[in-house]
N, C-alpha and C positions, 0 to 999 in steps of 0.2 A: 429543466429541459423545456418546459413549456415557455419559459421566458427567453429561450434561445441564447442563453448566457453560456458561450463556448468555454470561457475560462473556468466557470463553476462546474460545468458538467465534466470537463476534463480533469480538473483537480479532485472532484469527488470520485470519479471512476477509478483513477489511479490510487487513491488513497484507500478505497474499498479493497482494491486488489492487494495493496500493501498489508492491510489488516488481515485478509485471507491468508497471506503468506506467513504472517506473524503467528497465526493460529495453527499452522500446519505442524504436524508431529515431526520432530527431527528423525531422519533416517540414519540408522547405525551403519557403520562401515561393513560389519558382518552381514547385514541384510542386503547390501549392494552386491556382494559376491555371489549370492544365490545359494540354494541348497541342492543336495542331490534329489533326484526325482522322488525317491521313496520318503524323503523328509519334507517335501513341499506341502504347504497347507492345502486342504481339499474342502470344497463345498462353498456355497454362496456366502460371501461375507467373511471367509476365513482369513483374508489378508487385510480387512478393514481395521482401521484404528480410530478411536475417538479423537476428534480435534481438541486442541487446548482452548481453554476459555481465557481471554485476556481480561484482566481487571480494568477498571476505569482508568487507573494510572497508566496501565499498559497501552490502552487505546489512545490516551492523551499523548503518550510518549511517541507513538507511531505517527500520529497526526502532526505533532511538532516537528518530527524528524523530516516528514514529507515537505512541510513548509520551509524548513531550514535549507533543505536540498534545493528547492526552487530558487530561494533567495541567493544561495551560493552560486548556482549556475548563472542566474541573471546578472550577478555582480562581475562574473568573468566575461560576459558577453559585452565587450566594450566597443566593438566595431559598429559603425553606423549601419552596416549591412544587417546586423543582428538586433537592431533596436526594437523591431516588432516582436521577435521572440522573447527578448528580455522583458518587455512590457507585459507580455502574456504570462510569463512565469511569475512576475511580481503580482499580477492580478490573481493568479491561482493561489499564491501564498496568502494573499490577503483574504481570499475566500475561506481558506482553511483556518487562519488565525481568527477570523470572525466567528466561526463555529466554536472554537475553543473559548473565546471570550464570552460566548453566549448571547451576542448581540444580534445573531441572525434568527428571525422569527421561524424559520423552517426547521 
């Protein structure tokens, strides 16, 4: 952020959000329907659930998927009007892949 690298900041923010989503606990269909009032959980934290912890392999898979998605979208943006957006997506993918390769000092 201090370097004002918009591609890196954007890529890292969206990838962190993707990792948060991957750690979320899946909601069962029965939980979506709701319960009768007398069956509803009561008290502070009664409906809280511990988040899943991703393994290192899981984190790498999410980051690779984010990079692949950016490259795929950039490849579809062939119009000259979208050249800037495609270049930004490729730069974001490069940032993510650099983290996976371990060549980024941060």
